C-alpha positions in Angstrom: -3.8 20.2 24.0 -4.7 16.7 25.2 -4.1 13.4 23.4 -5.9 13.5 20.1 -8.3 10.8 19.0 -6.8 10.6 15.5 -3.4 11.3 13.9 -3.4 12.4 10.3 -0.1 11.8 8.5 0.7 13.8 5.4 4.1 13.3 3.7 4.9 16.5 1.8 7.2 16.6 -1.3 7.0 19.0 -4.2 3.4 19.9 -3.3 3.5 23.7 -3.5 0.5 23.7 -5.8 -1.7 21.3 -3.9 -0.7 21.4 -0.2 -3.0 24.3 0.8 -6.1 22.6 -0.7 -5.1 19.3 1.0 -4.7 20.9 4.4 -7.9 23.0 4.1 -9.9 19.9 3.4 -8.5 18.2 6.5 -9.2 21.2 8.7 -12.8 21.3 7.5 -13.5 17.9 9.0 -16.7 17.5 11.1 -14.6 15.3 13.5 -12.3 17.9 14.9 -10.4 15.8 17.5 -7.2 15.1 15.5 -3.6 16.2 15.1 -2.3 16.9 11.6 1.4 15.9 11.1 2.9 17.6 8.0 6.0 15.6 7.3 8.5 17.6 5.2 10.2 14.9 3.0 13.1 17.3 2.4 11.2 18.9 -0.4 13.5 21.1 -2.5 10.9 23.8 -3.0 9.0 26.1 -0.7 7.0 23.2 1.0 9.1 23.2 4.2 8.1 26.8 4.8 4.5 26.1 3.9 4.4 23.3 6.5 5.8 25.7 9.2 3.3 28.4 8.2 0.4 26.0 8.6 1.7 24.8 12.0 1.5 28.4 13.2 -2.1 28.8 12.1 -3.7 25.9 14.0 -2.5 24.2 17.2 -3.6 20.8 15.9 -0.9 21.0 13.2 2.7 19.9 13.7 5.4 20.4 11.0 8.1 17.8 11.2 11.4 17.9 9.3 13.1 14.5 9.6 16.3 13.7 7.7 15.5 11.8 4.5 16.4 8.1 4.8 15.9 7.1 1.2 13.8 7.7 -2.0 10.0 7.6 -1.8 7.6 8.6 1.0 8.4 5.7 3.4 10.8 7.6 5.6 8.3 10.5 6.0 5.4 8.1 6.8 7.6 6.3 9.4 8.5 9.6 11.0 4.8 10.4 11.2 4.1 7.0 12.8 6.9 7.6 15.3 5.4 11.0 16.3 1.7 10.1 16.2 -0.1 10.3 19.5 -3.6 9.3 18.4 -5.3 5.9 19.0 -6.3 5.9 15.3 -4.2 6.8 12.3 -5.1 8.0 8.8 -2.9 9.1 5.9 -3.5 11.6 3.2 -1.3 12.3 0.2 -0.3 16.0 -0.1 -1.9 16.4 -3.6 -5.2 14.8 -2.6 -8.3 16.2 -0.8 -10.9 14.6 1.5 -14.7 15.0 2.0 -15.7 17.0 5.2 -17.2 13.9 6.8 -14.4 11.4 6.0 -12.9 11.1 9.4 -16.2 11.0 11.2 -17.6 8.3 8.8 -14.5 6.1 9.1 -14.4 6.4 12.9 -18.1 5.7 13.4 -17.8 2.6 11.3 -14.8 1.4 13.4 -16.7 2.0 16.6 -19.8 0.1 15.3 -18.0 -2.8 13.7 -15.0 -3.2 16.0 -12.8 -3.4 13.0 -9.1 -2.4 13.3 -9.0 -1.2 9.7 -11.8 0.7 7.9 -11.6 1.3 4.1 -13.8 3.5 2.0 -13.9 4.1 -1.8 -11.7 6.6 -3.4 -12.5 8.7 -6.4 -10.3 10.4 -9.1 -10.3 14.2 -9.1 -9.3 15.9 -12.3 -7.2 19.1 -12.2 -10.4 21.2 -13.0 -12.1 19.8 -9.9 -14.3 17.3 -11.7 -14.8 14.1 -9.8 -14.4 10.9 -11.9 -15.6 7.8 -10.0 -13.9 4.4 -10.5 -15.8 1.8 -12.4 -18.6 0.4 -10.2 -17.1 -3.1 -10.1 -13.9 -1.7 -8.5 -15.9 0.0 -5.7 -17.5 -1.3 -2.6 -21.2 -1.4 -3.4 -22.3 -2.2 0.2 -20.9 -2.0 3.6 -19.0 -5.3 4.2 -17.2 -6.7 7.2 -14.4 -9.2 6.3 -12.4 -11.6 8.4 -8.7 -12.0 7.6 -9.3 -14.9 5.2 -12.3 -13.2 3.6 -10.1 -10.2 3.0 -7.6 -12.2 1.0 -10.4 -14.0 -0.9 -11.7 -10.6 -1.9 -8.2 -9.3 -2.7 -8.1 -10.9 -6.1 -11.3 -9.3 -7.2 -11.5 -5.8 -8.8 -11.8 -4.5 -5.3 -8.0 -4.6 -5.2 -7.9 -1.0 -6.4 -9.5 0.0 -3.1 -7.5 -2.4 -0.9 -4.1 -1.2 -1.9 -2.6 2.2 -1.0 -2.3 4.0 2.3 -5.1 6.6 2.1 -8.9 6.5 2.3 -8.7 4.3 5.4 -8.5 4.4 9.1 -6.1 2.3 11.1 -6.0 1.4 14.7 -2.6 2.7 15.8 -1.8 -0.7 17.4 -1.6 -2.2 13.9 1.7 -0.4 13.4 3.3 -1.8 16.5 6.5 -3.3 15.1 5.5 -2.4 11.5 7.1 0.3 9.5 7.3 1.0 5.7 10.4 -0.3 3.9 12.6 2.6 2.9 13.6 3.0 -0.7 10.9 0.9 -2.1 8.0 2.0 -4.3 4.6 0.5 -3.5 5.7 0.2 0.0 2.0 0.1 1.1 1.5 -3.0 -1.0 4.4 -4.6 0.7 3.3 -4.0 4.3 -0.4 -4.8 3.8 0.0 -8.4 4.9 1.7 -7.2 8.2 -1.2 -4.9 8.9 -4.0 -7.4 8.0 -2.4 -10.0 10.1 -3.1 -7.8 13.1 -6.7 -7.2 12.2 -9.6 -9.4 13.4 -11.8 -7.8 10.9 -11.7 -5.2 8.1 -14.6 -2.9 7.4 -15.3 -1.9 3.8 -17.6 1.0 3.3 -19.8 1.9 0.2 -18.9 5.5 0.8 -16.6 7.7 -1.2 -14.8 10.4 0.8 -11.3 10.5 -0.6 -10.3 12.4 -3.8 -7.2 11.4 -5.7 -5.6 14.0 -7.9 -3.8 12.2 -10.8 -1.3 14.2 -12.8 1.8 13.8 -14.9 5.1 13.3 -13.0 3.7 10.9 -10.3 6.1 8.3 -9.0 4.3 5.4 -10.7 4.3 7.3 -14.1 8.0 7.9 -14.1 9.6 4.8 -12.5 8.2 1.8 -14.4 11.1 -0.5 -13.7 11.1 0.2 -10.0 7.3 -0.2 -9.8 7.4 -3.6 -11.4 10.1 -5.0 -9.1 8.4 -3.4 -6.0 5.1 -5.1 -6.9 6.9 -8.4 -7.3 8.6 -8.0 -4.0 5.2 -7.4 -2.5 3.8 -10.6 -4.0 6.7 -12.6 -2.5 6.2 -11.0 0.9 2.5 -11.8 0.7 3.3 -15.4 -0.1 5.6 -15.7 2.9 2.8 -14.3 5.1 0.3 -16.9 3.6 2.9 -19.6 4.3 3.2 -18.6 7.9 -0.6 -19.1 8.1 -0.4 -22.5 6.5 -2.4 -21.2 3.5 -0.4 -23.2 0.9 -2.7 -22.6 -2.1 -2.7 -18.9 -1.6 1.1 -18.9 -1.2 1.5 -20.8 -4.4 -0.8 -18.5 -6.3 1.1 -15.4 -5.1 4.4 -16.9 -6.0 3.3 -18.1 -9.4 2.0 -14.7 -10.2 5.3 -13.2 -9.2 7.2 -15.7 -11.3 5.0 -15.1 -14.3 5.3 -11.4 -13.9 9.1 -11.5 -13.9 9.1 -13.8 -16.9 6.8 -11.6 -19.0 8.5 -8.3 -18.1 12.2 -9.3 -18.0 12.9 -7.3 -21.1 11.6 -4.1 -19.5 14.2 -4.1 -16.8 17.2 -3.2 -19.1 19.5 -5.9 -17.6 22.4 -4.3 -19.4 22.6 -2.0 -16.4 24.6 -3.6 -13.5 22.2 -2.1 -10.9 19.1 -3.4 -12.6 20.7 -6.8 -13.3 21.7 -7.2 -9.6 18.3 -6.1 -8.4 16.5 -8.5 -10.7 18.8 -11.3 -9.6 18.1 -10.5 -5.9 14.3 -10.5 -6.4 14.5 -13.8 -8.3 16.6 -15.4 -5.6 14.1 -14.2 -3.0 11.3 -15.8 -5.1 13.2 -19.1 -5.3 13.8 -19.2 -1.5 10.2 -18.6 -0.7 9.1 -21.2 -3.3 11.5 -23.7 -1.8 10.1 -23.0 1.7 6.6 -23.6 0.3 7.6 -26.9 -1.2 9.4 -28.0 2.0 6.4 -27.2 4.2 3.7 -28.7 2.1 5.9 -31.6 1.1 4.2 -32.2 -2.3 6.3 -33.7 -5.0 4.7 -31.4 -7.6 5.7 -28.3 -5.7 9.3 -29.6 -5.3 9.5 -30.1 -9.1 8.2 -26.6 -9.7 10.7 -25.2 -7.2 13.5 -27.0 -9.0 12.3 -25.7 -12.3 12.2 -22.1 -10.9 15.8 -22.5 -9.7 16.8 -23.6 -13.2 15.4 -20.4 -14.6 12.3 -18.4 -15.3 12.0 -19.8 -18.9 12.3 -23.4 -17.5 9.6 -22.7 -14.9 7.3 -21.1 -17.5 7.8 -24.1 -19.9 7.2 -26.6 -17.1 4.0 -24.9 -16.0 2.8 -24.8 -19.6 3.5 -28.5 -20.0 1.5 -29.3 -16.9 -1.4 -27.2 -18.1 -1.4 -28.9 -21.4 -1.4 -32.3 -19.8 -4.5 -31.3 -17.8 -6.2 -30.1 -21.0 -5.7 -26.3 -20.3 
């Protein structure tokens, strides 16, 4: 078998009920030049055997059994990236399915536009098979080509629900040169997004829906609220640092202010009586302060230096100072 055009990475964990449908939808693709990497994430059920069984049925499928390096799918995705041979990469979650023309549509768009990243709309799929589209304002209504800056301008629109995640997109494999998902962090995709976009000249958004997300009880984001909140905040701080490296001070300030406000509003949800939660919260806040200090130093504005000092004094002080400034400006 020669080098495949496309590598499909599927982390597999506790997916006995859904893996067959996922794999079958991938094998039904009209673009057949791909390899399918089933990454067993040390699933405690029969999934490892299922992965091996599928690998015996089709020469395009490889079953990998890396040692787990931490909670969450990051280690499995990284193992897939290390093993991938294709010039293009896409990822599918093991409880989701894809339309037969998904790969062909994404690849054709990449070839036409020259974009290093192509994103299409996703759609919810209920357990009974019914498709439940996202609200129209959250979907791409027309094919749109975005530069790096245009992408971040659009990021704060309702489109964010399509921009975040790892699936329903096609990546040029070169985007992952030197980039891997942070292990042990939820919403790891949100965290690495700036690293990937920084390597893209353009991002192609398609008004096409070809990825079906099965939502069900027991998902990571439904059972780990504390970790999700901190993971999203870490992602905002990382995004701000990326903006700072580009000299986009207003974008950096906006991301950091969002992170600070989120920590302030949700502090009670972290159960700081637990030493682990308390230490993690303190570490995230310290990272936020360091990045805000860096922003103030680079931009050199007195107002930013005062905000950075207020943040170091504490989240309530920062919140009160920001409210005071807003009141002075008349809202």
